C-alpha positions in Angstrom: 92.5 96.5 124.6 94.1 100.2 124.2 93.3 102.1 121.4 96.4 102.9 119.1 96.5 106.7 118.7 97.7 107.5 115.4 98.9 111.3 114.8 99.0 112.5 111.6 101.4 115.7 110.7 100.9 115.6 107.0 99.6 119.1 105.4 97.9 116.7 103.1 95.1 115.9 105.2 95.0 118.7 108.2 95.9 122.2 106.0 93.8 124.3 108.1 95.3 123.3 111.7 98.8 122.9 110.9 99.4 126.3 109.1 97.5 128.5 112.2 99.5 130.1 114.6 98.2 131.8 117.6 97.8 135.4 118.3 98.6 136.4 122.1 95.5 139.0 122.5 96.6 142.2 124.3 95.7 141.2 128.2 94.4 140.8 130.4 96.8 142.4 132.5 97.4 142.6 136.4 97.7 140.2 139.2 98.5 140.1 142.5 102.1 141.8 143.2 103.8 140.9 146.7 106.4 143.1 146.3 108.1 145.8 144.4 111.8 147.2 144.5 114.4 149.2 142.3 117.6 147.7 141.7 120.7 149.7 141.9 120.6 150.4 138.2 117.3 152.2 138.5 115.6 148.8 137.1 112.2 148.2 138.9 111.1 144.6 139.7 108.1 143.2 140.6 107.3 139.9 142.2 104.1 138.2 140.8 102.0 135.7 143.1 101.7 132.6 141.2 103.7 133.8 138.6 107.3 135.2 137.4 109.6 138.2 138.4 109.1 140.9 136.3 110.8 143.9 135.5 110.3 147.5 134.0 113.1 150.2 132.2 110.3 153.1 131.8 109.6 153.5 135.7 106.7 150.8 135.9 104.5 151.7 132.5 105.8 148.6 131.0 106.8 145.5 132.0 108.4 142.1 130.9 109.4 138.9 132.4 112.8 138.6 133.7 113.0 135.5 135.6 110.7 132.0 136.2 111.1 129.1 138.0 109.4 127.1 140.5 110.2 129.4 143.6 109.4 133.0 142.0 105.7 131.9 142.6 106.2 132.3 146.6 108.3 135.6 146.4 106.5 137.1 149.5 109.6 140.4 149.3 112.0 142.1 147.2 114.6 144.3 148.5 117.9 145.8 147.3 120.7 145.7 149.8 123.3 149.1 149.8 125.8 146.5 148.1 123.8 146.4 145.2 122.4 142.6 145.4 119.1 142.4 145.1 117.3 139.7 147.4 114.2 137.6 147.0 112.1 136.2 149.9 110.5 132.9 148.6 108.8 130.1 150.3 111.7 128.1 149.0 114.0 129.9 150.1 116.4 133.3 149.6 118.0 134.2 146.2 119.8 136.7 145.3 121.0 138.5 141.7 122.9 141.3 141.1 120.6 142.8 138.4 117.3 140.8 139.0 117.9 139.2 135.6 119.5 136.3 136.6 119.3 134.7 140.1 121.1 131.8 142.4 119.9 130.7 145.9 121.9 131.7 149.0 122.7 129.4 151.9 119.7 131.0 154.0 118.4 127.4 156.0 114.7 128.5 156.6 111.9 130.5 155.1 112.3 133.8 154.6 109.8 136.0 155.4 110.8 139.5 155.7 114.2 141.7 154.9 115.7 144.4 156.6 119.5 145.9 156.4 122.2 146.7 159.5 123.9 149.4 157.7 125.9 148.8 154.8 127.3 145.2 154.8 124.7 143.3 156.8 121.4 141.4 156.4 118.8 140.5 158.7 116.1 138.3 157.6 113.2 136.8 159.2 112.5 133.1 159.4 110.3 130.5 161.6 111.1 130.7 165.2 114.1 132.8 164.9 116.1 135.4 162.6 119.1 134.9 160.7 122.2 137.5 159.7 124.5 137.2 157.0 127.4 139.6 156.6 128.5 138.3 153.1 125.5 139.0 151.2 124.2 135.6 151.9 127.0 133.6 151.4 126.7 132.1 155.3 124.2 133.0 157.8 124.4 133.1 161.4 121.0 132.2 163.9 119.2 134.1 166.7 116.0 133.4 168.8 114.2 136.4 169.7 111.8 134.0 171.6 112.3 130.8 172.8 110.5 127.5 171.9 108.4 129.2 168.9 108.0 128.3 165.6 106.5 131.4 164.1 107.3 133.7 161.3 109.1 136.8 162.4 109.0 140.1 160.7 112.3 142.1 161.5 113.4 145.8 161.4 116.6 148.0 162.2 117.2 151.4 164.4 119.7 153.6 163.2 121.4 153.7 166.4 121.7 149.5 165.6 119.1 148.3 167.6 117.2 145.2 166.1 113.6 144.5 166.3 111.4 141.1 165.6 107.9 140.7 165.7 105.6 137.3 165.1 102.0 136.1 164.9 100.8 135.4 168.5 104.3 135.9 170.0 105.1 139.7 170.3 107.5 142.1 169.5 111.3 141.6 171.2 114.4 144.3 170.7 118.1 143.3 170.6 121.0 146.0 171.5 124.0 143.5 170.8 123.4 142.4 167.5 121.3 139.0 168.3 123.4 138.2 171.2 120.2 138.5 173.6 116.6 140.0 173.5 114.0 141.6 175.6 110.4 141.5 174.9 109.2 145.4 174.2 105.4 144.4 173.8 104.1 144.8 177.7 102.2 148.0 176.5 100.9 146.7 173.4 96.9 145.5 173.4 97.8 142.6 171.7 101.2 140.2 170.5 99.3 139.3 166.9 102.0 141.0 164.9 101.4 141.4 161.4 104.0 143.9 160.4 107.7 146.1 161.7 108.3 149.1 160.0 110.6 151.3 160.6 110.4 155.1 159.5 113.4 157.6 159.4 115.9 155.1 161.5 113.8 156.1 164.7 110.0 155.6 164.6 108.7 152.2 164.9 105.6 151.0 163.9 103.7 147.5 164.4 100.7 146.6 162.7 98.5 144.3 165.1 95.1 142.6 164.2 92.4 145.7 163.4 95.5 148.1 165.0 98.5 150.3 164.5 101.1 151.3 167.1 104.0 153.1 167.2 107.2 153.9 169.3 109.9 156.5 169.7 111.5 155.1 172.1 112.6 151.6 170.4 109.5 149.8 172.2 109.5 150.8 175.8 106.5 152.6 175.1 103.5 152.8 172.4 101.4 155.3 171.0 98.1 153.9 169.2 98.0 155.6 165.5 94.9 157.3 165.4 92.4 155.9 162.3 93.7 152.8 161.8 91.4 151.1 164.0 90.1 147.8 162.2 92.5 147.2 159.5 95.2 145.2 159.6 98.4 147.4 158.7 101.0 145.7 156.2 103.9 148.0 155.7 104.3 151.4 156.6 106.9 153.9 154.0 107.6 157.7 154.1 106.5 159.3 150.7 107.7 162.5 150.8 109.1 164.5 154.1 105.6 165.2 154.9 103.6 162.3 153.8 103.1 158.6 154.9 101.0 155.9 152.9 100.3 152.5 154.9 99.5 149.5 153.0 96.7 147.7 154.5 93.6 145.0 154.2 91.4 148.3 154.3 92.9 149.9 151.3 95.6 152.6 151.3 95.8 155.0 154.0 98.1 158.4 154.7 99.7 160.5 157.4 100.7 163.9 157.2 101.7 164.0 161.3 104.4 161.3 161.0 102.0 158.6 161.8 99.9 159.9 164.7 96.7 160.3 162.7 95.9 158.6 159.4 93.1 158.8 157.2 92.1 156.2 154.1 93.6 157.8 150.7 90.9 158.0 147.9 92.7 155.4 145.5 89.8 155.0 143.1 87.5 151.4 144.2 91.2 149.8 145.8 90.2 147.8 149.1 93.6 145.7 149.5 96.8 147.2 148.8 99.4 144.2 148.9 102.7 146.4 148.0 103.6 150.3 147.5 106.8 151.6 145.9 107.8 155.3 146.0 110.5 156.7 143.8 111.5 160.1 142.4 110.5 162.1 145.6 106.2 161.5 145.5 106.1 158.9 142.8 104.0 156.1 143.6 103.3 152.6 141.9 100.3 150.6 144.2 99.5 146.9 143.9 96.3 146.9 144.7 93.4 144.1 143.8 95.0 142.4 141.0 96.0 145.7 139.3 98.9 147.9 139.2 98.2 151.9 139.1 101.0 154.7 139.2 100.9 158.2 140.7 103.1 161.0 139.8 101.4 163.6 142.2 101.8 161.6 145.4 98.3 159.9 145.1 96.0 162.3 144.3 95.1 160.4 141.1 96.2 157.0 139.2 96.4 155.3 135.6 96.9 152.0 135.3 100.6 150.4 134.9 100.8 146.9 134.6 101.1 146.5 130.6 102.9 143.2 130.1 102.0 141.7 133.3 99.9 139.0 132.7 97.0 137.5 134.8 98.4 134.4 135.6 96.7 131.0 136.6 93.8 131.5 134.2 91.3 128.6 134.8 88.2 129.9 133.5 87.2 131.0 130.2 83.9 132.2 128.8 83.6 133.1 125.0 80.3 135.0 124.2 79.3 136.7 120.8 81.6 140.0 121.5 82.3 139.3 125.3 85.2 137.1 127.0 85.0 136.5 130.3 88.3 135.5 132.3 88.5 133.9 135.8 92.2 133.7 137.3 93.2 131.4 140.5 94.5 134.2 142.2 93.6 137.6 140.7 89.9 137.3 140.2 87.6 138.0 136.9 88.1 140.5 134.0 86.1 141.2 130.8 86.5 141.9 127.5 83.7 143.3 125.2 85.6 143.4 122.1 86.9 139.6 122.2 90.1 140.4 123.6 91.5 143.7 122.6 90.6 145.6 125.8 89.8 144.5 129.3 88.0 145.6 132.4 88.8 144.4 135.9 85.4 143.0 136.8 85.3 141.6 140.5 83.9 144.9 142.6 82.2 142.7 145.1 85.5 140.9 146.5 89.0 141.7 145.1 90.1 139.0 144.2 88.4 135.6 144.1 89.6 132.9 142.4 87.1 132.2 139.6 87.3 128.2 138.6 84.1 128.5 136.4 82.4 131.3 134.9 78.7 130.5 133.2 75.9 132.7 131.9 72.1 131.5 132.0 69.3 132.7 129.8 68.5 135.1 131.6 71.7 136.9 131.4 72.7 136.3 135.2 76.6 135.6 135.4 77.7 133.1 137.5 81.3 132.6 138.9 82.7 129.7 141.3 85.3 130.4 143.4 87.5 129.0 145.5 87.5 131.3 148.5 84.6 133.6 148.1 81.6 130.8 147.1 79.2 131.4 144.2 79.2 134.7 142.7 76.4 136.3 140.7 76.2 139.6 138.3 72.6 140.7 137.4 74.1 143.6 135.3 77.0 142.1 133.1 79.9 141.7 135.7 79.6 145.5 137.2 78.8 144.3 140.6 79.0 141.0 142.1 77.2 139.3 144.9 77.3 136.4 146.9 74.5 133.7 146.6 73.2 131.6 150.0 75.4 128.8 151.0 74.3 125.4 149.8 72.3 123.5 153.3 75.1 121.5 153.7 77.5 124.1 154.5 79.9 122.5 151.4 81.2 124.8 149.2 80.3 124.9 145.3 81.6 122.4 143.0 79.7 122.9 140.0 76.8 124.8 138.8 74.5 124.4 135.3 70.8 125.8 134.4 68.1 123.5 133.9 64.7 124.5 132.7 65.0 128.0 133.6 66.5 126.8 137.3 69.9 126.3 139.0 71.2 122.5 139.6 74.1 122.9 141.9 76.4 119.9 143.0 78.8 120.8 146.5 81.7 118.7 147.4 80.0 116.0 149.2 77.8 114.8 146.1 74.9 116.3 147.0 72.5 118.0 144.4 70.4 121.4 144.8 68.1 123.4 142.9 67.3 127.1 143.3 64.6 128.8 141.6 66.0 132.4 142.8 69.6 132.6 141.2 71.1 131.1 144.4 68.9 132.9 147.2 67.6 129.9 148.5 68.7 126.2 147.8 66.6 122.8 147.9 68.3 119.8 147.9 67.3 117.0 145.4 69.0 114.2 145.1 72.8 112.7 146.0 75.4 111.4 143.5 76.4 107.9 145.5 78.8 105.7 144.1 79.7 102.0 144.6 82.0 102.9 147.1 83.4 106.0 148.9 82.1 109.3 148.1 81.8 112.1 145.3 84.3 115.0 146.1 84.7 116.7 143.3 81.8 117.0 140.1 81.2 118.8 136.7 77.6 118.8 135.4 76.4 118.9 131.5 72.9 119.7 130.6 72.6 117.6 127.6 71.3 119.5 124.4 72.5 117.1 121.6 73.2 113.9 123.3 70.5 113.1 125.4 68.2 116.2 125.4 66.6 117.3 129.1 69.3 114.7 130.6 72.2 115.8 133.1 75.4 114.4 133.3 77.7 114.5 136.0 81.6 113.8 135.7 83.0 113.1 139.3 85.8 111.7 140.8 83.9 108.5 141.2 82.4 107.7 138.2 79.7 109.1 135.5 76.2 109.9 136.8 73.0 110.4 134.7 69.8 112.1 135.6 66.8 111.8 133.4 64.4 113.5 136.4 66.4 116.9 137.0 68.6 115.5 139.4 66.8 113.7 141.8 67.7 110.1 140.6 70.9 109.0 139.3 72.6 105.9 137.7 75.9 105.4 137.2 77.3 105.3 133.6 80.4 102.7 134.0 82.9 104.4 131.4 84.5 101.4 129.4 83.2 99.6 132.5 84.9 101.2 135.1 83.8 103.8 137.3 86.7 105.9 136.7 88.1 109.7 138.2 86.9 111.7 135.2 88.1 115.2 134.8 85.7 116.8 132.2 82.7 116.3 130.1 81.1 117.8 126.9 79.2 117.1 123.8 79.4 118.1 120.2 76.1 119.5 118.2 76.3 115.9 116.6 75.3 114.3 119.9 78.9 112.7 120.8 79.7 112.7 124.6 83.3 113.0 125.4 85.0 112.5 129.1 88.1 112.1 130.1 90.6 110.8 132.8 93.9 112.4 133.4 95.4 109.6 131.1 92.6 109.2 128.1 89.8 110.7 126.2 86.2 108.6 125.9 83.8 109.5 123.4 79.9 108.0 123.3 77.7 107.8 120.8 74.6 106.5 122.4 74.0 109.0 125.3 76.6 107.7 127.4 75.6 103.6 127.5 78.9 102.7 126.1 82.2 104.1 125.5 85.4 104.1 123.3 88.7 105.7 124.4 90.1 107.6 121.7 93.1 109.1 123.0 95.7 107.9 125.5 98.5 110.2 127.0 102.0 108.7 127.0 102.9 111.7 129.3 99.7 111.1 131.9 99.7 114.7 131.5 96.0 115.3 129.7 94.9 118.6 130.8 91.4 118.9 132.1 89.9 121.5 128.8 88.3 121.0 126.0 86.7 122.3 123.0 84.5 121.1 120.1 83.4 123.4 117.1 80.1 123.5 115.4 81.2 120.7 112.8 82.6 118.4 116.1 86.0 119.1 115.5 87.7 118.3 118.9 90.5 120.1 120.5 92.4 119.1 123.6 95.7 119.7 125.5 98.3 117.1 126.4 101.5 117.1 127.8 102.3 120.6 126.3 100.7 119.8 122.8 97.5 120.7 121.2 95.7 117.6 119.3 92.7 117.8 117.2 90.3 115.2 115.3 88.0 115.8 112.7 87.1 111.9 112.7 85.4 111.5 116.0 89.2 110.6 117.4 90.3 107.8 114.9 93.3 110.1 114.1 95.0 113.3 115.6 96.6 116.0 114.1 99.4 117.9 116.1 100.4 121.6 116.9 102.2 123.4 119.3 100.2 125.9 121.8 101.0 128.6 123.8 103.4 128.3 126.5 101.3 126.8 129.7 97.9 126.7 128.2 95.2 125.9 130.8 92.3 126.0 129.4 90.2 126.0 125.9 87.3 127.7 124.2 85.4 127.4 121.3 83.2 130.8 120.0 80.6 129.7 118.3 81.7 130.9 114.6 84.6 128.6 115.3 87.6 130.5 116.7 89.3 129.0 119.2 91.0 130.6 122.2 93.1 129.4 125.0 93.8 131.0 128.5 97.7 130.5 130.0 99.2 130.2 132.9 101.8 132.9 132.8 101.3 134.6 129.4 97.5 135.9 129.1 95.0 134.9 126.8 95.6 133.6 123.0 93.3 133.3 120.0 94.2 130.7 116.9 94.6 132.7 113.9 92.4 130.6 111.6 89.2 129.7 112.1 88.6 126.1 112.8 85.4 125.8 110.8 85.9 127.4 107.7 89.9 127.5 107.3 90.0 131.3 106.7 92.3 133.7 108.5 90.0 135.1 111.6 90.3 138.9 111.0 91.2 141.6 113.4 88.4 142.8 115.9 87.5 146.2 115.4 88.5 147.6 119.2 86.0 148.5 121.7 86.4 152.3 123.0 88.9 152.4 125.9 88.4 155.1 128.9 92.4 155.9 129.0 92.0 158.3 132.0 89.5 159.8 134.6 90.2 162.9 136.4 90.2 164.4 139.0 90.1 161.4 141.3 89.0 161.4 143.8 86.3 164.0 142.6 84.9 166.8 144.5 81.0 166.9 145.2 79.8 169.3 142.3 82.8 169.1 139.9 83.2 167.7 136.7 84.6 164.9 135.6 87.1 165.0 132.6 86.9 161.7 130.6 89.8 160.9 128.3 89.2 158.0 125.6 90.2 156.3 122.8 88.2 155.2 119.7 90.0 153.2 116.7 86.8 153.2 114.6 84.3 155.8 114.0 80.9 155.1 115.6 78.2 156.7 117.9 79.2 156.5 121.6 77.0 156.9 124.4 78.4 157.2 128.5 76.4 155.6 131.0 77.0 156.5 135.3 75.9 153.8 137.6 76.4 153.9 141.6 77.3 151.1 143.7 73.9 149.2 143.6 73.8 149.0 139.8 71.4 151.9 139.1 71.5 153.5 136.1 72.2 157.5 137.1 73.6 159.5 134.1 73.6 158.9 130.2 75.2 160.8 127.9 75.0 160.4 123.7 77.4 161.6 121.3 76.2 161.1 117.9 79.6 160.8 116.2 83.0 159.6 117.7 86.0 159.5 114.9 89.1 157.4 115.3 91.4 158.7 117.8 91.9 160.0 121.4 89.0 162.4 122.5 88.1 164.5 125.9 85.1 164.7 127.0 83.5 166.7 130.3 80.3 164.8 132.5 78.4 166.9 134.7 78.1 165.3 138.3 76.4 167.9 140.3 73.1 165.7 140.7 75.5 162.8 142.2 75.8 162.6 145.7 79.1 160.9 147.2 79.7 157.5 146.9 81.3 154.9 144.0 80.1 154.8 140.8 81.2 153.2 137.3 81.6 155.1 134.2 80.6 153.1 131.1 81.4 154.1 127.4 79.7 151.8 124.9 79.6 151.9 121.1 78.7 149.1 118.7 82.2 147.6 118.7 81.7 146.8 122.5 82.2 149.0 125.9 84.9 150.2 128.1 84.2 150.9 132.1 86.0 152.5 135.0 85.5 153.0 138.7 85.5 156.6 140.2 84.7 158.4 143.4 83.0 161.4 144.2 83.8 162.7 148.1 82.8 166.2 150.1 
């Protein structure tokens, strides 16, 4: 029989929770920005992958959400027409706005992939297998086919003489001189037909980005010349920054040319490796979206500062809360770290940017591990400054979950095979297999028990709950209320209670998993796969947009509104509850769940606000701007790319306020470095580059 869930709203029973509020922490900010544009009114717009469209009225210094809908998560390009309309090309269609704040869908018939404008009154858009033209701001469209019988997505460009160009991956490049009535291939002299991008500069200089090479043409594609310096990189877009400077967005970073694109050099943009969008404005000012960050330059890219205030990292999936540290993993933006419980944040994804982190954990020797969807199992031996990839499991399947067991690692892959490693993941040895009654395991979460059944390992899977008492060599199924259920979470309290859940129900066991009781049933079948338990055993869960908590093992529940879109909960050892969200960053519960007292504001760690000049010439001094909110002694450390400490500088007293320090780098060779500023309240890190 289904247990009846009782919801208690009265302040008489739960005064602590019902009167508390959520505090939005300042960050982490960033995320992958797909495209940037300016409106005819001078407002800046940004399309965030897996997030909203944002706007800025101060040239990109601060950002606010403008519009969020199902289609905004899939916007690949923003463009402003001569008419003043702003267009957004989304996988869900073509959308139009007059001011960037309110949007409507046009009559576009397919998935748009590229936008260009023909004169002052026509819109040319690339789509799957064809291009579409509109002369009435998207109210109606006419179709044209550059190549017959293909379904590849086209990139488009328009020359000042009226010629149209269309190119697609493994299709090539074609030109039309009669407004799409006919097309002629113009790629015979190109070494490849793997087209990534088309860019038109000054109305007559056409660039085509191919696989690992870029070519340009001055005669409409009749002849092509290789762009020197871009071999080995994929170029996504080229645009003019000034009369003497071009920028190229690429998979390898930002490239610059001072001879109209004939030769290129990699532009030193700190440690950026992947640029997704660049916006040029006011003659040399630049915004660059790269590696989960938005940077601004006022000197044509010679130096850069962060410019993503208000752009919250989207789709937070992993949240690790430690004594003074918070770690956030985003499915689209990588890993972020705060050394002062969320007041200041650093990007912590130097090894591969960005990787989609689904779990972050730390083992007893201090090593950090991050399970990712796209980059295997990552580890860091220096508290997130540098990350490296562990070896793959012998099966070749991706890592589903990892946990520490008796100073070793235990890992389960997506086939249900269990491995152990005694060398931080350099090698793996198979120790067991999760074998369900039927089918096979394809998802698992490990729990090495400390309180419920000390020394045992539990595995919650999509094929039931498994238990091992010998380090994962042998496993037995533990039916949850008599059924081998599809389980989404697994946790234990200090009191020895185990909790597991399906997408609809939460179950509790008081005897090490032998028997289970259903203690919560979701009415909307929207029980989130996240749980937090404080030291007194109070349980917090998220269901259908609300937060539920119980102080009596789930017999009764109190309900409170959480922040919008909570994706993960995490409990600090002191009883402070944190939440990661889908679009709005990280939040902290303003009342301690253990003591019912208000949570005091945490002293903010010192913050490095700027480094210059950047890049730094060998032998020159590095100037460091920093901010401290409380008086404390400060220490500066410089680490090289291998994580080795190269310089240390102590400052005995640092009063509250802004400061300027100079670091002598004469003993450092050229290369990439990390500057770390530390006090008793936490630390801040920034990357810099020394060149010859």
